[in-house]
C-alpha positions in Angstrom: 115.3 19.0 93.7 112.3 20.3 95.6 108.7 19.3 94.6 107.9 22.9 93.7 110.9 23.1 91.3 109.9 19.8 89.7 106.4 21.1 89.3 107.7 24.3 87.6 109.9 22.2 85.3 106.9 20.0 84.4 104.9 23.0 83.5 107.7 24.4 81.3 108.1 21.0 79.7 104.4 20.6 79.1 104.3 24.1 77.6 107.1 23.3 75.3 105.4 20.1 74.2 102.1 21.9 73.7 103.6 24.6 71.6 105.5 22.2 69.4 102.4 20.0 69.1 100.2 23.0 68.1 102.7 24.0 65.5 103.0 20.4 64.1 99.2 20.0 63.8 98.8 23.4 62.2 101.6 22.7 59.7 100.2 19.3 58.8 96.7 20.6 58.3 97.8 23.6 56.3 100.1 21.5 54.0 97.4 18.9 53.4 94.8 21.6 52.7 97.2 23.4 50.4 97.7 20.1 48.5 94.0 19.6 48.0 93.6 23.2 46.7 96.6 22.9 44.4 95.1 19.7 43.0 91.9 21.6 42.2 93.8 24.7 40.9 92.3 26.9 43.6 94.3 29.5 45.5 94.0 29.9 49.2 92.5 33.3 48.9 89.9 32.0 46.3 89.0 29.2 48.8 88.5 31.8 51.5 86.0 33.6 49.2 84.2 30.3 48.4 83.9 29.7 52.2 82.5 33.2 52.8 80.0 33.0 49.9 78.9 29.5 51.0 77.4 31.1 54.1 75.5 33.9 52.3 75.7 36.2 49.3 78.0 39.2 49.9 79.3 42.4 48.3 82.9 42.9 47.6 83.2 45.3 50.6 81.7 42.7 52.9 84.1 40.0 51.6 87.1 42.4 52.0 86.1 43.3 55.5 85.5 39.7 56.6 88.7 38.3 55.0 90.9 41.3 55.9 91.9 41.8 52.3 92.1 44.9 50.2 89.0 45.6 48.2 91.0 45.6 44.9 92.3 42.2 45.7 88.8 40.9 46.2 87.9 42.2 42.8 90.7 40.2 41.2 89.6 37.0 43.1 85.9 37.5 42.2 86.9 38.0 38.5 89.0 34.8 38.6 86.2 32.8 40.2 83.6 34.2 37.7 85.9 33.1 34.8 85.9 29.6 36.2 82.1 29.8 36.6 82.1 29.4 40.3 80.7 32.8 41.3 78.0 34.9 39.7 76.5 38.4 40.3 73.4 37.7 42.4 72.0 41.3 42.4 69.8 42.6 39.7 71.4 43.8 36.5 70.1 47.4 37.2 72.3 47.6 40.3 75.6 49.2 39.5 77.0 49.7 43.0 77.1 47.2 45.8 76.7 44.1 43.6 76.2 41.0 45.6 77.9 37.8 44.6 76.9 34.2 45.1 78.2 30.8 44.3 77.0 29.0 41.2 75.8 25.4 41.4 79.3 24.4 40.3 80.7 26.6 43.0 78.5 25.0 45.6 79.5 21.6 44.4 83.2 22.4 44.4 82.9 23.9 47.9 81.1 20.8 49.3 83.7 18.5 47.7 86.6 20.5 49.2 84.9 20.5 52.6 84.5 16.7 52.4 88.2 16.2 51.5 89.4 18.6 54.2 87.2 16.9 56.8 88.5 13.5 55.8 92.1 14.7 56.2 91.3 16.3 59.6 89.8 13.0 60.8 92.8 11.1 59.6 95.1 13.4 61.5 93.1 13.1 64.8 92.8 9.3 64.4 96.6 8.9 64.3 97.2 11.0 67.4 98.7 9.4 70.5 97.2 9.7 74.0 99.7 12.4 74.8 98.8 14.4 71.8 95.1 14.2 72.7 95.9 15.1 76.3 97.9 18.2 75.1 95.1 19.2 72.7 92.5 18.9 75.5 94.6 21.1 77.8 94.9 23.7 75.0 91.2 23.7 74.3 90.4 24.1 78.1 92.7 27.1 78.3 91.2 28.7 75.2 87.7 28.0 76.6 88.5 29.7 79.9 90.1 32.7 78.3 87.7 33.2 75.4 84.5 31.2 76.3 82.4 32.6 73.4 84.8 31.0 70.8 84.1 27.5 72.0 80.5 26.4 71.4 
């Protein structure tokens, strides 16, 4: 086998390992995050709303646009979060259209607790990675950075 053919095989093998590695990491993180949310009786979509509102107050339209969800679905999520006293209407009572929503102190507290738990799980996952896993991850991040530099800060 020529050196060029071996190199081509090494690239294919590395690509296969990288793809399976990314899938494995993604599945593990998603499963562990889902477990945390289920334990708190929070749906994934509700968590996405909490994350968006943690940054700044938003209208239903802004939430729908940012999360890529139908406006009617955002209304259901907001209603559910309001019933659990995690979200309130932040705009004045006189405003009928374009109400802005914000997290309540309980909502902020829950969001911060969830973030701490998720960060701890992420750290555990990275701590148990092998040198090969870290090498593959570094290669993926370099490729992403070269293709889409504004995503990596």
